[in-house]
MIDO-232722 format. One record per residue: x, y, z of N, C-alpha, C in turn; residue in three letters; residue number from 1. Coordinates in steps of 0.05 Angstrom, whole numbers. Example, Ala and Ser with C-alpha at 12.3 -4.5 7.8 and 13.67 -1.06 7.14 Angstrom:
// MIDO-232722
<nuti n_east="264" n_north="-114" n_up="156" ca_east="246" ca_north="-90" ca_up="156" c_east="264" c_north="-66" c_up="156" r="ALA" k="1"/>
<nuti n_east="257" n_north="-45" n_up="142" ca_east="273" ca_north="-21" ca_up="143" c_east="258" c_north="1" c_up="157" r="SER" k="2"/>
END
This chain:
// MIDO-232722
<nuti n_east="19" n_north="-24" n_up="-5" ca_east="-3" ca_north="-15" ca_up="6" c_east="15" c_north="30" c_up="-1" r="MET" k="1"/>
<nuti n_east="7" n_north="41" n_up="-16" ca_east="27" ca_north="65" ca_up="-19" c_east="17" c_north="83" c_up="5" r="LYS" k="2"/>
<nuti n_east="32" n_north="97" n_up="17" ca_east="27" ca_north="116" ca_up="39" c_east="23" c_north="137" c_up="16" r="SER" k="3"/>
<nuti n_east="9" n_north="169" n_up="41" ca_east="1" ca_north="197" ca_up="21" c_east="36" c_north="207" c_up="5" r="ALA" k="4"/>
<nuti n_east="54" n_north="193" n_up="27" ca_east="78" ca_north="215" ca_up="19" c_east="97" c_north="199" c_up="-5" r="THR" k="5"/>
<nuti n_east="91" n_north="177" n_up="-12" ca_east="89" ca_north="157" ca_up="-30" c_east="76" c_north="179" c_up="-52" r="THR" k="6"/>
<nuti n_east="55" n_north="176" n_up="-53" ca_east="34" ca_north="179" ca_up="-71" c_east="48" c_north="222" c_up="-87" r="THR" k="7"/>
<nuti n_east="40" n_north="241" n_up="-65" ca_east="61" ca_north="263" ca_up="-70" c_east="91" c_north="256" c_up="-78" r="PHE" k="8"/>
<nuti n_east="110" n_north="244" n_up="-76" ca_east="136" ca_north="243" ca_up="-91" c_east="124" c_north="234" c_up="-119" r="ALA" k="9"/>
<nuti n_east="109" n_north="208" n_up="-131" ca_east="110" ca_north="212" ca_up="-153" c_east="93" c_north="231" c_up="-165" r="VAL" k="10"/>
<nuti n_east="73" n_north="240" n_up="-158" ca_east="61" ca_north="266" ca_up="-163" c_east="73" c_north="297" c_up="-174" r="PHE" k="11"/>
<nuti n_east="94" n_north="299" n_up="-155" ca_east="113" ca_north="315" ca_up="-158" c_east="144" c_north="308" c_up="-177" r="THR" k="12"/>
<nuti n_east="156" n_north="284" n_up="-175" ca_east="163" ca_north="275" ca_up="-204" c_east="163" c_north="278" c_up="-222" r="ALA" k="13"/>
<nuti n_east="132" n_north="265" n_up="-227" ca_east="114" ca_north="276" ca_up="-251" c_east="116" c_north="301" c_up="-272" r="LEU" k="14"/>
<nuti n_east="111" n_north="314" n_up="-245" ca_east="105" ca_north="352" ca_up="-250" c_east="130" c_north="351" c_up="-256" r="SER" k="15"/>
<nuti n_east="157" n_north="355" n_up="-248" ca_east="179" ca_north="366" ca_up="-254" c_east="190" c_north="357" c_up="-272" r="LEU" k="16"/>
<nuti n_east="187" n_north="322" n_up="-279" ca_east="200" ca_north="318" ca_up="-303" c_east="192" c_north="318" c_up="-323" r="SER" k="17"/>
<nuti n_east="165" n_north="342" n_up="-333" ca_east="144" ca_north="343" ca_up="-360" c_east="132" c_north="336" c_up="-371" r="GLY" k="18"/>
<nuti n_east="123" n_north="308" n_up="-352" ca_east="108" ca_north="294" ca_up="-364" c_east="90" c_north="305" c_up="-347" r="LEU" k="19"/>
<nuti n_east="61" n_north="302" n_up="-371" ca_east="33" ca_north="301" ca_up="-352" c_east="25" c_north="284" c_up="-340" r="SER" k="20"/>
<nuti n_east="9" n_north="297" n_up="-311" ca_east="-4" ca_north="278" ca_up="-297" c_east="-26" c_north="270" c_up="-304" r="PRO" k="21"/>
<nuti n_east="-33" n_north="253" n_up="-294" ca_east="-60" ca_north="230" ca_up="-298" c_east="-77" c_north="256" c_up="-311" r="ALA" k="22"/>
<nuti n_east="-77" n_north="270" n_up="-291" ca_east="-113" ca_north="296" ca_up="-293" c_east="-105" c_north="320" c_up="-309" r="HIS" k="23"/>
<nuti n_east="-76" n_north="315" n_up="-321" ca_east="-76" ca_north="333" ca_up="-348" c_east="-98" c_north="341" c_up="-358" r="ALA" k="24"/>
<nuti n_east="-110" n_north="372" n_up="-372" ca_east="-123" ca_north="382" ca_up="-377" c_east="-123" c_north="401" c_up="-395" r="ALA" k="25"/>
<nuti n_east="-153" n_north="400" n_up="-414" ca_east="-135" ca_north="431" ca_up="-434" c_east="-153" c_north="460" c_up="-417" r="ASP" k="26"/>
<nuti n_east="-152" n_north="471" n_up="-435" ca_east="-166" ca_north="494" ca_up="-419" c_east="-196" c_north="497" c_up="-415" r="TYR" k="27"/>
<nuti n_east="-200" n_north="514" n_up="-399" ca_east="-233" ca_north="511" ca_up="-393" c_east="-248" c_north="534" c_up="-426" r="PRO" k="28"/>
<nuti n_east="-261" n_north="511" n_up="-426" ca_east="-280" ca_north="524" ca_up="-453" c_east="-291" c_north="560" c_up="-461" r="PRO" k="29"/>
<nuti n_east="-288" n_north="565" n_up="-426" ca_east="-298" ca_north="602" ca_up="-432" c_east="-267" c_north="618" c_up="-433" r="LEU" k="30"/>
<nuti n_east="-247" n_north="599" n_up="-424" ca_east="-228" ca_north="610" ca_up="-430" c_east="-220" c_north="614" c_up="-450" r="TYR" k="31"/>
<nuti n_east="-227" n_north="591" n_up="-466" ca_east="-221" ca_north="591" ca_up="-493" c_east="-243" c_north="615" c_up="-513" r="LEU" k="32"/>
<nuti n_east="-260" n_north="620" n_up="-501" ca_east="-281" ca_north="641" ca_up="-516" c_east="-275" c_north="671" c_up="-509" r="GLU" k="33"/>
<nuti n_east="-260" n_north="665" n_up="-494" ca_east="-253" ca_north="694" ca_up="-480" c_east="-238" c_north="697" c_up="-495" r="MET" k="34"/>
<nuti n_east="-216" n_north="676" n_up="-506" ca_east="-191" ca_north="691" ca_up="-516" c_east="-172" c_north="703" c_up="-506" r="ALA" k="35"/>
<nuti n_east="-170" n_north="688" n_up="-474" ca_east="-145" ca_north="701" ca_up="-472" c_east="-126" c_north="680" c_up="-469" r="LEU" k="36"/>
<nuti n_east="-99" n_north="688" n_up="-466" ca_east="-68" ca_north="687" ca_up="-474" c_east="-72" c_north="653" c_up="-466" r="PRO" k="37"/>
<nuti n_east="-51" n_north="636" n_up="-488" ca_east="-49" ca_north="610" ca_up="-479" c_east="-13" c_north="613" c_up="-484" r="GLU" k="38"/>
<nuti n_east="-8" n_north="598" n_up="-475" ca_east="26" ca_north="604" ca_up="-461" c_east="40" c_north="590" c_up="-479" r="TYR" k="39"/>
<nuti n_east="54" n_north="591" n_up="-504" ca_east="63" ca_north="568" ca_up="-521" c_east="87" c_north="543" c_up="-514" r="PRO" k="40"/>
<nuti n_east="74" n_north="531" n_up="-512" ca_east="95" ca_north="499" ca_up="-497" c_east="86" c_north="493" c_up="-471" r="GLY" k="41"/>
<nuti n_east="68" n_north="509" n_up="-458" ca_east="56" ca_north="501" ca_up="-415" c_east="40" c_north="481" c_up="-428" r="ALA" k="42"/>
<nuti n_east="48" n_north="463" n_up="-415" ca_east="23" ca_north="444" ca_up="-399" c_east="0" c_north="451" c_up="-384" r="THR" k="43"/>
<nuti n_east="-20" n_north="448" n_up="-379" ca_east="-46" ca_north="450" ca_up="-376" c_east="-54" c_north="425" c_up="-353" r="VAL" k="44"/>
<nuti n_east="-45" n_north="427" n_up="-326" ca_east="-40" ca_north="407" ca_up="-300" c_east="-70" c_north="405" c_up="-291" r="THR" k="45"/>
<nuti n_east="-78" n_north="428" n_up="-292" ca_east="-113" ca_north="428" ca_up="-274" c_east="-126" c_north="443" c_up="-280" r="GLU" k="46"/>
<nuti n_east="-144" n_north="447" n_up="-281" ca_east="-164" ca_north="466" ca_up="-282" c_east="-186" c_north="462" c_up="-250" r="ILE" k="47"/>
<nuti n_east="-199" n_north="484" n_up="-249" ca_east="-212" ca_north="481" ca_up="-230" c_east="-243" c_north="469" c_up="-232" r="GLY" k="48"/>
<nuti n_east="-261" n_north="453" n_up="-209" ca_east="-287" ca_north="454" ca_up="-211" c_east="-306" c_north="463" c_up="-228" r="ARG" k="49"/>
<nuti n_east="-309" n_north="487" n_up="-223" ca_east="-333" ca_north="497" ca_up="-238" c_east="-315" c_north="527" c_up="-257" r="SER" k="50"/>
<nuti n_east="-322" n_north="520" n_up="-277" ca_east="-307" ca_north="535" ca_up="-287" c_east="-323" c_north="553" c_up="-312" r="ASN" k="51"/>
<nuti n_east="-351" n_north="543" n_up="-305" ca_east="-375" ca_north="563" ca_up="-333" c_east="-376" c_north="593" c_up="-341" r="ASP" k="52"/>
<nuti n_east="-381" n_north="605" n_up="-309" ca_east="-380" ca_north="631" ca_up="-307" c_east="-360" c_north="649" c_up="-288" r="THR" k="53"/>
<nuti n_east="-364" n_north="674" n_up="-302" ca_east="-335" ca_north="690" ca_up="-288" c_east="-344" c_north="692" c_up="-261" r="LEU" k="54"/>
<nuti n_east="-369" n_north="692" n_up="-252" ca_east="-377" ca_north="698" ca_up="-230" c_east="-372" c_north="669" c_up="-217" r="GLU" k="55"/>
<nuti n_east="-376" n_north="643" n_up="-221" ca_east="-352" ca_north="628" ca_up="-202" c_east="-321" c_north="632" c_up="-213" r="ASP" k="56"/>
<nuti n_east="-312" n_north="642" n_up="-233" ca_east="-289" ca_north="636" ca_up="-232" c_east="-282" c_north="620" c_up="-246" r="GLY" k="57"/>
<nuti n_east="-250" n_north="626" n_up="-266" ca_east="-236" ca_north="604" ca_up="-282" c_east="-209" c_north="603" c_up="-262" r="ILE" k="58"/>
<nuti n_east="-207" n_north="574" n_up="-267" ca_east="-178" ca_north="557" ca_up="-260" c_east="-159" c_north="556" c_up="-268" r="SER" k="59"/>
<nuti n_east="-135" n_north="560" n_up="-275" ca_east="-113" ca_north="540" ca_up="-289" c_east="-95" c_north="538" c_up="-280" r="VAL" k="60"/>
<nuti n_east="-85" n_north="517" n_up="-281" ca_east="-55" ca_north="520" ca_up="-270" c_east="-39" c_north="496" c_up="-291" r="THR" k="61"/>
<nuti n_east="-17" n_north="521" n_up="-295" ca_east="1" ca_north="512" ca_up="-320" c_east="23" c_north="508" c_up="-304" r="LEU" k="62"/>
<nuti n_east="41" n_north="493" n_up="-328" ca_east="76" ca_north="479" ca_up="-318" c_east="86" c_north="485" c_up="-344" r="GLU" k="63"/>
<nuti n_east="107" n_north="508" n_up="-347" ca_east="130" ca_north="497" ca_up="-363" c_east="157" c_north="504" c_up="-351" r="THR" k="64"/>
<nuti n_east="171" n_north="514" n_up="-373" ca_east="203" ca_north="515" ca_up="-372" c_east="217" c_north="546" c_up="-379" r="GLY" k="65"/>
<nuti n_east="189" n_north="560" n_up="-370" ca_east="202" ca_north="586" ca_up="-380" c_east="209" c_north="605" c_up="-364" r="ALA" k="66"/>
<nuti n_east="219" n_north="616" n_up="-357" ca_east="228" ca_north="632" ca_up="-339" c_east="208" c_north="650" c_up="-330" r="SER" k="67"/>
<nuti n_east="202" n_north="668" n_up="-304" ca_east="188" ca_north="686" ca_up="-300" c_east="194" c_north="715" c_up="-323" r="TYR" k="68"/>
<nuti n_east="214" n_north="729" n_up="-329" ca_east="217" ca_north="749" ca_up="-351" c_east="200" c_north="727" c_up="-376" r="GLY" k="69"/>
<nuti n_east="199" n_north="714" n_up="-382" ca_east="190" ca_north="712" ca_up="-408" c_east="162" c_north="706" c_up="-403" r="GLU" k="70"/>
<nuti n_east="154" n_north="692" n_up="-380" ca_east="122" ca_north="694" ca_up="-378" c_east="115" c_north="723" c_up="-369" r="LEU" k="71"/>
<nuti n_east="127" n_north="735" n_up="-357" ca_east="104" ca_north="763" ca_up="-359" c_east="115" c_north="787" c_up="-386" r="ARG" k="72"/>
<nuti n_east="126" n_north="778" n_up="-398" ca_east="132" ca_north="791" ca_up="-427" c_east="106" c_north="785" c_up="-443" r="ALA" k="73"/>
<nuti n_east="103" n_north="754" n_up="-445" ca_east="75" ca_north="738" ca_up="-467" c_east="55" c_north="753" c_up="-453" r="PHE" k="74"/>
<nuti n_east="53" n_north="758" n_up="-419" ca_east="28" ca_north="756" ca_up="-410" c_east="20" c_north="791" c_up="-415" r="TYR" k="75"/>
<nuti n_east="40" n_north="797" n_up="-403" ca_east="30" ca_north="828" ca_up="-402" c_east="32" c_north="836" c_up="-436" r="GLU" k="76"/>
<nuti n_east="52" n_north="831" n_up="-457" ca_east="45" ca_north="842" ca_up="-476" c_east="10" c_north="831" c_up="-492" r="GLN" k="77"/>
<nuti n_east="1" n_north="805" n_up="-487" ca_east="-12" ca_north="792" ca_up="-500" c_east="-49" c_north="812" c_up="-480" r="ALA" k="78"/>
<nuti n_east="-41" n_north="804" n_up="-463" ca_east="-62" ca_north="820" ca_up="-441" c_east="-71" c_north="845" c_up="-446" r="LEU" k="79"/>
<nuti n_east="-45" n_north="861" n_up="-449" ca_east="-49" ca_north="891" ca_up="-459" c_east="-65" c_north="890" c_up="-488" r="GLN" k="80"/>
<nuti n_east="-48" n_north="885" n_up="-498" ca_east="-61" ca_north="879" ca_up="-525" c_east="-91" c_north="870" c_up="-540" r="ASP" k="81"/>
<nuti n_east="-102" n_north="849" n_up="-514" ca_east="-130" ca_north="855" ca_up="-515" c_east="-155" c_north="878" c_up="-492" r="ALA" k="82"/>
<nuti n_east="-135" n_north="893" n_up="-481" ca_east="-153" ca_north="921" ca_up="-476" c_east="-153" c_north="906" c_up="-436" r="GLY" k="83"/>
<nuti n_east="-129" n_north="896" n_up="-426" ca_east="-135" ca_north="893" ca_up="-397" c_east="-108" c_north="909" c_up="-402" r="TRP" k="84"/>
<nuti n_east="-110" n_north="923" n_up="-370" ca_east="-93" ca_north="946" ca_up="-350" c_east="-85" c_north="931" c_up="-338" r="ALA" k="85"/>
<nuti n_east="-57" n_north="930" n_up="-332" ca_east="-41" ca_north="918" ca_up="-310" c_east="-38" c_north="933" c_up="-288" r="LEU" k="86"/>
<nuti n_east="-39" n_north="921" n_up="-265" ca_east="-46" ca_north="939" ca_up="-239" c_east="-32" c_north="930" c_up="-219" r="GLN" k="87"/>
<nuti n_east="-9" n_north="951" n_up="-219" ca_east="21" ca_north="955" ca_up="-209" c_east="23" c_north="969" c_up="-186" r="GLU" k="88"/>
<nuti n_east="36" n_north="963" n_up="-165" ca_east="48" ca_north="978" ca_up="-141" c_east="66" c_north="996" c_up="-153" r="THR" k="89"/>
<nuti n_east="70" n_north="1018" n_up="-135" ca_east="95" ca_north="1040" ca_up="-140" c_east="125" c_north="1026" c_up="-133" r="PRO" k="90"/>
<nuti n_east="114" n_north="997" n_up="-116" ca_east="142" ca_north="979" ca_up="-107" c_east="143" c_north="962" c_up="-130" r="ALA" k="91"/>
<nuti n_east="135" n_north="948" n_up="-146" ca_east="134" ca_north="942" ca_up="-164" c_east="135" c_north="966" c_up="-199" r="MET" k="92"/>
<nuti n_east="129" n_north="979" n_up="-199" ca_east="138" ca_north="1005" ca_up="-222" c_east="169" c_north="1000" c_up="-215" r="ALA" k="93"/>
<nuti n_east="175" n_north="1006" n_up="-181" ca_east="197" ca_north="1007" ca_up="-179" c_east="223" c_north="993" c_up="-187" r="ALA" k="94"/>
<nuti n_east="211" n_north="969" n_up="-181" ca_east="232" ca_north="951" ca_up="-189" c_east="229" c_north="942" c_up="-220" r="MET" k="95"/>
<nuti n_east="214" n_north="950" n_up="-231" ca_east="216" ca_north="946" ca_up="-265" c_east="236" c_north="972" c_up="-274" r="ARG" k="96"/>
<nuti n_east="232" n_north="991" n_up="-264" ca_east="249" ca_north="1008" ca_up="-270" c_east="285" c_north="1008" c_up="-269" r="GLN" k="97"/>
<nuti n_east="282" n_north="990" n_up="-249" ca_east="317" ca_north="981" ca_up="-232" c_east="327" c_north="959" c_up="-257" r="ALA" k="98"/>
<nuti n_east="303" n_north="945" n_up="-272" ca_east="306" ca_north="914" ca_up="-293" c_east="308" c_north="902" c_up="-266" r="GLY" k="99"/>
<nuti n_east="299" n_north="891" n_up="-239" ca_east="297" ca_north="877" ca_up="-215" c_east="279" c_north="860" c_up="-227" r="MET" k="100"/>
<nuti n_east="255" n_north="867" n_up="-239" ca_east="229" ca_north="851" ca_up="-233" c_east="233" c_north="819" c_up="-244" r="LEU" k="101"/>
<nuti n_east="245" n_north="817" n_up="-265" ca_east="242" ca_north="791" ca_up="-266" c_east="249" c_north="770" c_up="-259" r="ASP" k="102"/>
<nuti n_east="271" n_north="786" n_up="-235" ca_east="285" ca_north="756" ca_up="-215" c_east="263" c_north="748" c_up="-197" r="ASN" k="103"/>
<nuti n_east="235" n_north="766" n_up="-197" ca_east="220" ca_north="757" ca_up="-178" c_east="190" c_north="747" c_up="-194" r="PHE" k="104"/>
<nuti n_east="174" n_north="716" n_up="-175" ca_east="157" ca_north="708" ca_up="-184" c_east="135" c_north="725" c_up="-203" r="PRO" k="105"/>
<nuti n_east="123" n_north="716" n_up="-221" ca_east="111" ca_north="733" ca_up="-233" c_east="81" c_north="731" c_up="-232" r="PHE" k="106"/>
<nuti n_east="71" n_north="757" n_up="-209" ca_east="50" ca_north="746" ca_up="-206" c_east="30" c_north="784" c_up="-197" r="ASN" k="107"/>
<nuti n_east="10" n_north="776" n_up="-215" ca_east="4" ca_north="808" ca_up="-222" c_east="-28" c_north="801" c_up="-226" r="ALA" k="108"/>
<nuti n_east="-40" n_north="824" n_up="-221" ca_east="-61" ca_north="821" ca_up="-236" c_east="-69" c_north="851" c_up="-257" r="LEU" k="109"/>
<nuti n_east="-77" n_north="835" n_up="-272" ca_east="-92" ca_north="851" ca_up="-299" c_east="-132" c_north="857" c_up="-296" r="PHE" k="110"/>
<nuti n_east="-140" n_north="882" n_up="-307" ca_east="-173" ca_north="888" ca_up="-297" c_east="-180" c_north="901" c_up="-331" r="CYS" k="111"/>
<nuti n_east="-206" n_north="898" n_up="-326" ca_east="-215" ca_north="893" ca_up="-350" c_east="-242" c_north="928" c_up="-343" r="LYS" k="112"/>
<nuti n_east="-250" n_north="941" n_up="-358" ca_east="-270" ca_north="959" ca_up="-353" c_east="-285" c_north="954" c_up="-342" r="GLY" k="113"/>
<nuti n_east="-306" n_north="920" n_up="-343" ca_east="-329" ca_north="911" ca_up="-337" c_east="-326" c_north="903" c_up="-310" r="ASP" k="114"/>
<nuti n_east="-298" n_north="906" n_up="-296" ca_east="-299" ca_north="893" ca_up="-269" c_east="-279" c_north="862" c_up="-268" r="GLY" k="115"/>
<nuti n_east="-277" n_north="858" n_up="-287" ca_east="-274" ca_north="827" ca_up="-293" c_east="-241" c_north="823" c_up="-292" r="THR" k="116"/>
<nuti n_east="-226" n_north="807" n_up="-277" ca_east="-200" ca_north="809" ca_up="-264" c_east="-187" c_north="776" c_up="-278" r="GLY" k="117"/>
<nuti n_east="-152" n_north="784" n_up="-283" ca_east="-143" ca_north="761" ca_up="-296" c_east="-117" c_north="757" c_up="-277" r="PHE" k="118"/>
<nuti n_east="-115" n_north="743" n_up="-248" ca_east="-90" ca_north="741" ca_up="-235" c_east="-78" c_north="714" c_up="-243" r="ALA" k="119"/>
<nuti n_east="-47" n_north="719" n_up="-232" ca_east="-35" ca_north="703" ca_up="-237" c_east="-16" c_north="698" c_up="-212" r="THR" k="120"/>
<nuti n_east="-13" n_north="678" n_up="-207" ca_east="15" ca_north="671" ca_up="-191" c_east="35" c_north="652" c_up="-192" r="ASN" k="121"/>
<nuti n_east="67" n_north="651" n_up="-198" ca_east="86" ca_north="635" ca_up="-200" c_east="93" c_north="623" c_up="-181" r="THR" k="122"/>
<nuti n_east="107" n_north="594" n_up="-184" ca_east="118" ca_north="587" ca_up="-166" c_east="145" c_north="574" c_up="-184" r="THR" k="123"/>
<nuti n_east="164" n_north="572" n_up="-168" ca_east="197" ca_north="560" ca_up="-177" c_east="200" c_north="537" c_up="-166" r="ASP" k="124"/>
<nuti n_east="197" n_north="507" n_up="-185" ca_east="207" ca_north="490" ca_up="-177" c_east="227" c_north="476" c_up="-187" r="PHE" k="125"/>
<nuti n_east="242" n_north="496" n_up="-201" ca_east="277" ca_north="488" ca_up="-210" c_east="272" c_north="493" c_up="-235" r="GLY" k="126"/>
<nuti n_east="267" n_north="476" n_up="-242" ca_east="264" ca_north="479" ca_up="-282" c_east="238" c_north="481" c_up="-299" r="THR" k="127"/>
<nuti n_east="228" n_north="469" n_up="-279" ca_east="202" ca_north="486" ca_up="-284" c_east="185" c_north="507" c_up="-264" r="VAL" k="128"/>
<nuti n_east="167" n_north="519" n_up="-266" ca_east="148" ca_north="546" ca_up="-262" c_east="122" c_north="527" c_up="-264" r="ARG" k="129"/>
<nuti n_east="113" n_north="533" n_up="-242" ca_east="74" ca_north="523" ca_up="-240" c_east="63" c_north="558" c_up="-237" r="GLN" k="130"/>
<nuti n_east="48" n_north="565" n_up="-252" ca_east="23" ca_north="588" ca_up="-254" c_east="3" c_north="576" c_up="-253" r="MET" k="131"/>
<nuti n_east="-3" n_north="584" n_up="-231" ca_east="-43" ca_north="598" ca_up="-228" c_east="-45" c_north="620" c_up="-230" r="ASN" k="132"/>
<nuti n_east="-72" n_north="610" n_up="-256" ca_east="-80" ca_north="639" ca_up="-275" c_east="-117" c_north="633" c_up="-257" r="ILE" k="133"/>
<nuti n_east="-132" n_north="661" n_up="-243" ca_east="-154" ca_north="660" ca_up="-237" c_east="-171" c_north="684" c_up="-256" r="SER" k="134"/>
<nuti n_east="-188" n_north="672" n_up="-271" ca_east="-200" ca_north="695" ca_up="-278" c_east="-230" c_north="701" c_up="-275" r="VAL" k="135"/>
<nuti n_east="-242" n_north="722" n_up="-266" ca_east="-258" ca_north="719" ca_up="-245" c_east="-274" c_north="756" c_up="-245" r="THR" k="136"/>
<nuti n_east="-297" n_north="754" n_up="-243" ca_east="-314" ca_north="781" ca_up="-238" c_east="-332" c_north="782" c_up="-226" r="ARG" k="137"/>
<nuti n_east="-316" n_north="809" n_up="-201" ca_east="-333" ca_north="813" ca_up="-182" c_east="-309" c_north="812" c_up="-149" r="GLY" k="138"/>
<nuti n_east="-305" n_north="807" n_up="-142" ca_east="-289" ca_north="805" ca_up="-119" c_east="-258" c_north="801" c_up="-120" r="ALA" k="139"/>
<nuti n_east="-249" n_north="813" n_up="-132" ca_east="-217" ca_north="807" ca_up="-152" c_east="-193" c_north="830" c_up="-146" r="ASN" k="140"/>
<nuti n_east="-208" n_north="852" n_up="-139" ca_east="-184" ca_north="877" ca_up="-135" c_east="-190" c_north="891" c_up="-151" r="GLY" k="141"/>
<nuti n_east="-206" n_north="887" n_up="-180" ca_east="-210" ca_north="908" ca_up="-200" c_east="-237" c_north="923" c_up="-198" r="CYS" k="142"/>
END
């Protein structure tokens, strides 16, 4: 019988190896309908249970070998081109101006005029970055 630790270790090893875990998924239909950016070469490893409305929210987890800077450049450009506004604190703006921002995880909030928010949160696992994306309307800081 496998222990919880063994199961976690196997899942983590699969995730970090670049192999798709058993629950690998595609982007949710609403994400695609909204024409939200899909990072080239990233693997969707998990989606939220309810991704049908923006009030419930869309949740997507990706894994990629891209750096924080590569993720930041791609999503900032793609979302701003689509009319989303980056919400940046003065501290983040100062780090950007000093050329230091790409050394930090890509955690950001982009807003649309209708109150829809696109939030990212990244975690570094060595050669792989995990990125959680949440898209909601309402209680999201927008």
